[in-house]
N, CA, C and O atoms as a MOPAC input file, in Angstrom:
PM7 MOZYME 1SCF
protein

 N     21.50900 1    88.58500 1    85.27300 1
 C     21.86100 1    86.13900 1    86.15400 1
 C     22.45700 1    86.91200 1    86.91300 1
 O     23.65700 1    86.63700 1    86.91000 1
 N     22.12200 1    88.06700 1    87.81800 1
 C     24.24900 1    88.50600 1    88.86700 1
 C     22.73500 1    87.67900 1    89.56500 1
 O     21.52800 1    87.55600 1    89.35600 1
 N     24.20000 1    87.11800 1    90.83500 1
 C     24.05800 1    86.00600 1    91.67900 1
 C     23.77900 1    86.84600 1    93.22300 1
 O     24.78800 1    87.19500 1    93.83600 1
 N     22.67900 1    87.09500 1    93.70700 1
 C     21.70600 1    87.39100 1    94.76900 1
 C     22.96500 1    87.51700 1    96.26400 1
 O     22.98000 1    86.37600 1    96.72700 1
 N     24.35600 1    88.79700 1    97.47200 1
 C     24.26600 1    87.66600 1    98.07200 1
 C     23.58500 1    88.04200 1    99.31600 1
 O     22.90900 1    89.06800 1    99.39600 1
 N     23.69900 1    87.49300 1    99.96800 1
 C     22.70800 1    87.54500 1   101.44000 1
 C     23.44900 1    87.99100 1   102.51600 1
 O     24.36000 1    87.56700 1   103.22700 1
 N     22.74000 1    89.02100 1   102.40700 1
 C     23.36400 1    90.65500 1   103.10900 1
 C     22.92000 1    89.93300 1   105.06700 1
 O     21.87300 1    89.69900 1   105.67000 1
 N     24.61500 1    89.81700 1   105.44400 1
 C     24.68700 1    89.68000 1   106.52000 1
 C     24.70300 1    91.11600 1   107.65400 1
 O     25.53200 1    92.01100 1   107.49000 1
 N     23.71900 1    91.16000 1   108.73400 1
 C     24.23200 1    91.98300 1   110.01000 1
 C     25.73200 1    92.50500 1   109.90400 1
 O     26.25000 1    93.47600 1   109.35300 1
 N     26.18100 1    91.50500 1   110.62400 1
 C     27.15400 1    91.32600 1   110.76000 1
 C     28.64900 1    91.66300 1   109.75800 1
 O     29.74100 1    91.73000 1   110.32200 1
 N     28.54500 1    91.81300 1   108.57200 1
 C     29.08300 1    91.48100 1   107.11100 1
 C     29.97300 1    92.88300 1   107.67200 1
 O     29.16900 1    93.77400 1   107.94900 1
 N     30.84200 1    93.13800 1   107.81500 1
 C     31.50600 1    94.95500 1   106.83500 1
 C     31.39300 1    95.44500 1   105.88000 1
 O     31.48500 1    94.64400 1   104.95000 1
 N     31.17100 1    96.76000 1   105.49400 1
 C     30.91800 1    97.08100 1   104.50700 1
 C     31.77500 1    96.42100 1   102.87300 1
 O     31.26400 1    96.20600 1   101.77400 1
 N     33.37900 1    96.23300 1   103.39300 1
 C     34.26600 1    96.38500 1   102.95900 1
 C     33.86700 1    94.56600 1   102.33000 1
 O     33.64500 1    94.22800 1   101.16700 1
 N     33.88500 1    93.99000 1   103.15100 1
 C     33.51700 1    92.11400 1   102.88100 1
 C     32.69600 1    92.08000 1   101.78100 1
 O     32.79200 1    91.46700 1   100.71700 1
 N     31.71900 1    92.98200 1   102.29300 1
 C     30.47400 1    93.20400 1   101.08600 1
 C     30.38500 1    93.46500 1    99.50600 1
 O     29.40200 1    93.10400 1    98.85900 1
 N     31.44700 1    94.09600 1    98.95300 1
 C     32.12500 1    94.85000 1    97.99200 1
 C     33.11100 1    93.87400 1    97.57800 1
 O     33.53200 1    93.77300 1    96.42600 1
 N     33.45200 1    93.18500 1    98.52800 1
 C     34.57100 1    91.65400 1    98.23900 1
 C     33.90500 1    91.15300 1    97.13100 1
 O     34.04600 1    91.10400 1    95.90900 1
 N     33.17100 1    90.81800 1    97.94500 1
 C     31.14100 1    89.95100 1    97.99700 1
 C     30.82000 1    89.94700 1    96.71200 1
 O     30.78800 1    88.87300 1    96.11100 1
 N     30.38300 1    91.73200 1    95.75400 1
 C     29.70800 1    91.85800 1    95.08100 1
 C     30.43400 1    91.78800 1    94.05800 1
 O     29.90200 1    91.64200 1    92.95700 1
 N     31.99400 1    91.88700 1    94.20800 1
 C     33.34300 1    91.57900 1    93.21100 1
 C     33.38800 1    90.71200 1    92.71400 1
 O     33.21300 1    90.68500 1    91.49600 1
 N     33.64300 1    89.60800 1    93.43400 1
 C     33.52700 1    88.77700 1    93.01400 1
 C     32.93400 1    87.88100 1    92.78300 1
 O     33.50200 1    86.79400 1    92.67600 1
 N     31.70000 1    87.99400 1    92.63600 1
 C     30.06900 1    87.43500 1    92.22600 1
 C     30.24400 1    88.33900 1    90.52300 1
 O     29.96400 1    87.74200 1    89.48400 1
 N     30.73400 1    89.79500 1    90.52200 1
 C     31.25500 1    90.57900 1    88.79100 1
 C     31.68400 1    89.47800 1    88.62700 1
 O     31.20600 1    88.63300 1    87.87000 1
 N     33.03800 1    89.31300 1    89.61300 1
 C     34.12000 1    88.23800 1    87.94900 1
 C     33.92200 1    87.16100 1    87.82400 1
 O     34.60000 1    86.47800 1    87.05600 1
 N     32.93900 1    86.67500 1    88.53400 1
 C     32.74000 1    85.48900 1    88.06100 1
 C     31.53400 1    85.88000 1    86.86300 1
 O     31.74800 1    85.91400 1    85.65200 1
 N     30.64000 1    86.07200 1    87.32700 1
 C     29.85300 1    86.75200 1    85.99800 1
 C     30.26800 1    86.70300 1    84.91800 1
 O     30.05900 1    85.84400 1    84.06200 1
 N     31.38900 1    88.35600 1    84.83100 1
 C     32.19600 1    88.56000 1    83.58200 1
 C     32.76600 1    87.59600 1    82.96800 1
 O     32.65200 1    87.34000 1    81.76900 1
 N     33.88300 1    86.59300 1    84.36700 1
 C     34.14900 1    85.53100 1    83.51700 1
 C     33.37100 1    84.66800 1    82.75400 1
 O     34.04900 1    84.03600 1    81.94400 1
 N     31.25800 1    84.23200 1    82.71800 1
 C     31.12300 1    83.19400 1    82.22500 1
 C     30.76700 1    84.05200 1    80.66000 1
 O     31.01800 1    83.61900 1    79.53500 1
 N     30.14200 1    85.31900 1    80.99900 1
 C     30.13300 1    86.28900 1    79.83600 1
 C     30.95900 1    85.77900 1    78.81500 1
 O     30.67900 1    84.96100 1    77.93800 1
 N     32.11000 1    86.42300 1    79.06800 1
 C     33.57600 1    86.03500 1    78.41000 1
 C     33.57400 1    84.74600 1    77.92700 1
 O     33.99000 1    84.63300 1    76.77400 1
 N     32.93700 1    82.92900 1    78.94300 1
 C     33.33900 1    82.18900 1    77.94400 1
 C     31.98600 1    81.89600 1    76.99500 1
 O     31.90600 1    80.78700 1    76.46600 1
 N     31.21100 1    82.61400 1    76.83400 1
 C     31.14700 1    82.07800 1    76.69300 1
 C     30.54300 1    83.12600 1    75.25000 1
 O     30.11000 1    82.35900 1    74.39000 1
 N     30.43500 1    84.41700 1    74.86700 1
 C     31.12800 1    85.31700 1    74.00600 1
 C     32.12000 1    84.22100 1    73.22200 1
 O     31.99600 1    83.94400 1    72.02900 1
 N     32.99700 1    83.72500 1    73.99700 1
 C     34.31700 1    82.68400 1    73.79400 1
 C     33.90900 1    81.80100 1    72.01200 1
 O     34.39400 1    81.65800 1    70.88900 1
 N     32.64200 1    81.41300 1    72.87200 1
 C     32.42000 1    79.98300 1    72.58900 1
 C     31.38200 1    80.19200 1    71.10000 1
 O     31.57700 1    79.67300 1    70.00100 1
 N     30.64700 1    80.80100 1    71.36700 1
 C     30.33200 1    81.93700 1    69.98700 1
 C     30.89600 1    81.56000 1    68.86400 1
 O     30.72000 1    80.74300 1    67.96100 1
 N     31.76700 1    82.55000 1    69.23900 1
 C     33.00100 1    83.26900 1    67.64500 1
 C     33.28700 1    82.28400 1    67.58900 1
 O     32.97300 1    81.94100 1    66.44900 1
 N     34.03500 1    80.89400 1    68.43600 1
 C     34.41400 1    80.45200 1    67.72800 1
 C     33.50700 1    79.69700 1    66.77400 1
 O     33.75800 1    79.78800 1    65.57200 1
 N     32.41800 1    78.91600 1    67.20300 1
 C     31.47500 1    78.98100 1    66.49300 1
 C     30.85000 1    79.67600 1    65.04400 1
 O     30.07700 1    79.12000 1    64.26400 1
 N     31.17600 1    80.46300 1    64.97600 1
 C     30.63300 1    82.04600 1    64.45900 1
 C     31.80000 1    81.58900 1    63.00100 1
 O     31.61200 1    81.55300 1    61.78500 1
 N     33.20200 1    81.25000 1    64.01600 1
 C     34.16400 1    80.78000 1    62.85600 1
 C     34.46400 1    80.78600 1    62.09500 1
 O     34.81200 1    81.44200 1    61.11300 1
 N     34.20900 1    78.85700 1    63.04000 1
 C     34.44200 1    77.86000 1    62.60300 1
 C     33.07200 1    77.30800 1    61.34400 1
 O     33.05800 1    76.27000 1    60.68200 1
 N     31.85200 1    78.64500 1    61.37000 1
 C     31.38900 1    78.09400 1    60.23500 1
 C     31.69100 1    78.01700 1    58.82200 1
 O     31.63100 1    77.15600 1    57.94300 1
 N     32.21600 1    79.85200 1    58.97500 1
 C     32.70700 1    81.21400 1    58.03400 1
 C     34.08700 1    79.79800 1    57.21400 1
 O     34.14100 1    79.52000 1    56.01600 1
 N     34.70700 1    79.37900 1    57.97600 1
 C     35.77200 1    78.70300 1    57.09000 1
 C     35.16700 1    77.07800 1    56.94900 1
 O     35.91000 1    76.13300 1    57.21700 1
 N     34.07000 1    76.91500 1    56.60400 1
 C     33.45900 1    75.53400 1    57.13000 1
 C     33.24800 1    76.00100 1    55.02300 1
 O     33.56400 1    75.55200 1    53.92100 1
 N     32.44100 1    77.27200 1    55.71700 1
 C     31.28400 1    77.72100 1    54.06100 1
 C     32.93900 1    78.41900 1    53.25300 1
 O     33.06900 1    78.51800 1    52.03200 1
 N     33.45900 1    78.61000 1    53.73700 1
 C     35.05100 1    79.38300 1    52.62800 1
 C     35.57400 1    77.78900 1    52.02400 1
 O     35.97000 1    77.82500 1    50.85900 1
 N     35.60200 1    76.74800 1    52.54100 1
 C     35.67300 1    75.77900 1    52.22600 1
 C     35.04400 1    75.54000 1    51.31300 1
 O     35.75700 1    75.64700 1    50.31500 1
 N     33.94900 1    75.23100 1    51.04200 1
 C     32.52300 1    74.68400 1    50.24700 1
 C     32.35100 1    75.88700 1    49.49900 1
 O     31.67900 1    75.57400 1    48.51600 1
 N     32.64800 1    77.23500 1    49.46300 1
 C     32.60300 1    77.31500 1    48.16500 1
 C     33.84500 1    77.42200 1    47.60100 1
 O     33.78100 1    78.16100 1    46.61900 1
 N     34.96300 1    76.99600 1    47.80200 1
 C     36.80800 1    76.72300 1    46.85400 1
 C     36.46700 1    75.77000 1    47.20000 1
 O     37.54000 1    75.58700 1    47.77500 1
 N     35.67300 1    74.47100 1    47.52500 1
 C     35.79500 1    72.91900 1    46.74700 1
 C     34.23900 1    73.77400 1    45.14200 1
 O     34.14300 1    73.81000 1    43.91500 1
 N     33.79100 1    74.03800 1    45.82800 1
 C     32.60400 1    74.12200 1    44.60400 1
 C     33.23400 1    74.53700 1    43.44800 1
 O     33.07900 1    73.91600 1    42.39600 1
 N     34.10400 1    75.76900 1    43.55100 1
 C     34.98000 1    76.00400 1    42.33000 1
 C     36.13000 1    75.12800 1    41.51900 1
 O     36.49100 1    75.00000 1    40.34900 1
 N     36.52500 1    74.56300 1    42.91100 1
 C     37.45700 1    73.49400 1    41.74600 1
 C     36.22300 1    72.24600 1    40.89600 1
 O     36.38300 1    71.80300 1    39.75800 1
 N     35.41000 1    72.00800 1    41.54500 1
 C     35.20300 1    71.19500 1    40.95200 1
 C     34.28600 1    71.32400 1    39.51900 1
 O     34.23200 1    70.48000 1    38.62500 1
 N     33.51400 1    72.76500 1    39.57900 1
 C     34.15800 1    73.40400 1    38.25200 1
 C     34.87700 1    73.08800 1    37.55900 1
 O     34.66700 1    72.20400 1    36.72800 1
 N     35.77700 1    73.61300 1    37.66600 1
 C     36.80300 1    73.89400 1    37.21100 1
 C     37.77600 1    72.44900 1    36.56500 1
 O     38.67200 1    72.56900 1    35.73000 1
 N     37.42200 1    71.39900 1    37.06000 1
 C     38.14000 1    70.27900 1    37.42200 1
 C     36.56800 1    70.02300 1    36.08300 1
 O     37.13000 1    70.09500 1    34.99000 1
 N     35.21400 1    69.81500 1    35.85600 1
 C     34.22600 1    69.88400 1    34.91800 1
 C     35.01100 1    70.61900 1    33.77000 1
 O     34.89900 1    69.81700 1    32.84300 1
 N     35.53800 1    71.38700 1    33.43100 1
 C     35.57100 1    71.91300 1    32.60100 1
 C     36.92100 1    71.18400 1    32.01500 1
 O     36.82200 1    70.39700 1    31.07400 1
 N     37.58100 1    71.34100 1    32.33000 1
 C     39.28900 1    70.23600 1    32.31100 1
 C     39.07300 1    69.22500 1    31.40000 1
 O     39.26600 1    68.94000 1    30.21700 1
 N     38.47200 1    68.68300 1    32.68500 1
 C     37.41600 1    67.12000 1    31.98800 1
 C     37.01100 1    67.30200 1    30.48200 1
 O     37.21200 1    66.51400 1    29.55800 1
 N     36.30900 1    68.69800 1    30.44700 1
 C     35.92600 1    68.71500 1    29.39900 1
 C     36.80500 1    68.78200 1    27.99100 1
 O     36.52200 1    68.19200 1    26.94800 1
 N     37.73500 1    69.49300 1    28.18400 1
 C     38.49900 1    70.22900 1    27.08400 1
 C     39.75800 1    68.97500 1    27.08800 1
 O     40.39400 1    68.86900 1    26.04000 1
 N     40.13700 1    67.98200 1    28.31300 1
 C     40.45400 1    66.17500 1    27.36800 1
 C     40.07000 1    65.79000 1    26.54700 1
 O     40.56400 1    65.35200 1    25.50800 1
 N     39.19800 1    65.89100 1    26.87100 1
 C     38.39300 1    65.09700 1    25.58000 1
 C     38.58700 1    65.31700 1    24.41600 1
 O     38.92100 1    64.54300 1    23.51900 1
 N     38.25700 1    67.02800 1    24.39100 1
 C     38.03100 1    67.38400 1    23.02700 1
 C     39.83500 1    67.15000 1    22.30300 1
 O     40.11900 1    66.91200 1    21.12900 1
 N     40.55100 1    67.27900 1    23.18900 1
 C     42.00300 1    67.24500 1    23.08500 1
 C     41.83800 1    66.46600 1    22.46800 1
 O     41.63100 1    66.53100 1    21.25600 1
 N     41.90100 1    65.19800 1    23.36100 1
 C     41.77500 1    63.11600 1    22.68400 1
 C     41.81900 1    63.21400 1    21.30200 1
 O     42.72800 1    63.04500 1    20.49000 1
 N     40.40800 1    63.58600 1    21.18000 1
 C     39.79100 1    63.31000 1    20.56100 1
 C     40.02600 1    63.85700 1    19.06000 1
 O     39.64900 1    63.29900 1    18.03000 1
 N     40.82600 1    65.22900 1    19.18100 1
 C     41.73500 1    65.82800 1    17.78600 1
 C     43.16800 1    65.23100 1    18.02100 1
 O     43.80700 1    64.90800 1    17.01900 1
 N     43.61500 1    65.09300 1    19.01900 1
 C     44.71100 1    63.46500 1    18.56100 1
 C     44.90600 1    62.44200 1    17.92400 1
 O     45.79100 1    61.96500 1    17.21500 1
 N     43.59300 1    62.08900 1    18.41900 1
 C     43.90300 1    60.83200 1    17.46600 1
 C     42.84400 1    60.80200 1    16.31400 1
 O     42.51000 1    59.79300 1    15.69200 1
 N     42.41800 1    61.94800 1    16.14800 1
 C     42.17500 1    62.84200 1    14.38200 1
 C     43.49600 1    63.25300 1    13.87100 1
 O     43.30800 1    63.57900 1    12.69900 1
 N     44.60600 1    63.38100 1    14.14300 1
 C     45.30500 1    64.31600 1    12.98800 1
 C     46.62600 1    62.86500 1    13.59100 1
 O     47.58700 1    62.72400 1    12.83500 1
 N     46.57400 1    61.90100 1    14.90000 1
 C     47.17900 1    60.69700 1    14.62200 1
 C     46.83800 1    60.03600 1    13.58400 1
 O     47.81000 1    60.01600 1    12.82800 1
 N     45.62100 1    59.26300 1    12.97000 1
 C     45.31400 1    59.20600 1    12.28600 1
 C     46.09500 1    59.44000 1    10.14900 1
 O     46.88400 1    58.76600 1     9.48700 1
 N     45.28200 1    60.73200 1     9.84700 1
 C     46.07100 1    61.38500 1     9.12500 1
 C     47.67200 1    60.90900 1     9.20000 1
 O     48.17400 1    59.92000 1     8.66800 1
 N     48.06000 1    61.52500 1     9.70300 1
 C     49.53800 1    61.60700 1    10.08800 1
 C     50.25000 1    60.16000 1     9.61000 1
 O     51.27700 1    60.00800 1     8.94900 1
 N     49.05200 1    58.82200 1    10.36100 1
 C     49.55000 1    57.67600 1     9.55000 1
 C     49.58000 1    57.29600 1     8.30900 1
 O     50.55400 1    56.94000 1     7.64700 1
 N     48.19300 1    57.40500 1     7.93000 1
 C     47.54500 1    57.85200 1     6.54100 1
 C     48.78000 1    58.60600 1     5.72600 1
 O     49.44700 1    57.84400 1     5.02500 1
 N     49.00100 1    59.39500 1     5.72600 1
 C     49.97900 1    60.52700 1     4.43600 1
 C     51.05700 1    59.93700 1     5.08800 1
 O     51.79500 1    59.67900 1     4.13600 1
 N     51.69300 1    59.51400 1     6.20100 1
 C     53.08300 1    58.80800 1     6.23200 1
 C     53.04200 1    57.57900 1     5.65900 1
 O     54.16400 1    57.09000 1     5.52800 1
 N     51.91300 1    56.73500 1     5.17000 1
 C     52.26000 1    55.73000 1     5.15800 1
 C     52.71400 1    55.76100 1     3.50800 1
 O     53.56500 1    55.15400 1     2.85800 1
 N     51.56700 1    56.91600 1     3.14700 1
 C     51.92100 1    56.74800 1     1.68200 1
 C     53.03000 1    57.83100 1     1.32800 1
 O     53.25600 1    58.08000 1     0.14400 1
 N     53.68700 1    58.44300 1     2.29000 1
 C     54.83900 1    59.35200 1     1.93300 1
 C     55.95500 1    58.00600 1     1.79000 1
 O     56.62400 1    57.62600 1     0.82900 1
 N     55.82800 1    57.49000 1     3.17400 1
 C     57.33700 1    56.33600 1     2.83000 1
 C     57.09600 1    55.71000 1     1.57800 1
 O     58.15900 1    55.36100 1     1.06300 1
 N     56.09300 1    55.43800 1     0.89600 1
 C     55.48000 1    54.19200 1    -0.37600 1
 C     56.90300 1    55.50100 1    -0.87600 1
 O     58.11500 1    55.37100 1    -0.70000 1
 N     56.16200 1    56.66300 1    -1.50700 1
 C     56.64900 1    57.11000 1    -2.57700 1
 C     57.63900 1    58.11200 1    -2.27900 1
 O     57.98600 1    59.04300 1    -3.00700 1
 N     58.19000 1    57.72600 1    -0.75800 1
 C     60.08800 1    57.90200 1    -1.19200 1
 C     60.60100 1    57.20200 1    -1.62600 1
 O     61.67300 1    57.51000 1    -2.14800 1
 N     60.14600 1    55.87900 1    -1.66000 1
 C     60.59100 1    54.36800 1    -1.35900 1
 C     61.13500 1    54.30600 1    -3.25200 1
 O     62.08300 1    54.07200 1    -4.00200 1
 N     59.74900 1    54.70000 1    -3.20200 1
 C     59.47000 1    53.85400 1    -5.10500 1
 C     60.20800 1    55.01200 1    -6.23800 1
 O     60.58100 1    54.93700 1    -7.40900 1
 N     60.18300 1    56.16400 1    -5.12200 1
 C     59.94800 1    57.50400 1    -5.65500 1
 C     61.54400 1    57.66900 1    -5.01100 1
 O     61.38900 1    57.74500 1    -3.79300 1
 N     62.85300 1    57.74700 1    -5.30400 1
 C     64.05300 1    58.83100 1    -4.64200 1
 C     64.10900 1    60.16000 1    -4.51400 1
 O     64.13200 1    60.63900 1    -5.64800 1
 N     64.13700 1    60.85500 1    -3.83100 1
 C     65.32000 1    61.96600 1    -4.04300 1
 C     66.12200 1    61.94100 1    -5.37300 1
 O     66.50100 1    60.83200 1    -5.75000 1
 N     66.47600 1    63.19300 1    -6.24600 1
 C     67.98700 1    63.16800 1    -6.64400 1
 C     69.21600 1    63.90900 1    -5.91500 1
 O     70.35800 1    63.78800 1    -6.35600 1

């Protein structure tokens, strides 16, 4: 996609070289800009994928912790019930049978 320079018979050779250099620099700058945009898109996509993987991992961990919480709450209720039942009988037995 190099720009074609219209050659003028009256142009000096150094002027032709400068014109070619300028168009070459412009072309290189456009290529660099395009490459920078592509690199930014790729890195942005990579960051988004990394965030998505991390989010999925955290959601899986959360689900496991919620299940553990449910099990522990059931166990707590069970022990609370036993403690209350035995605690009342211990209080009643100590009231009627004081320690020596």
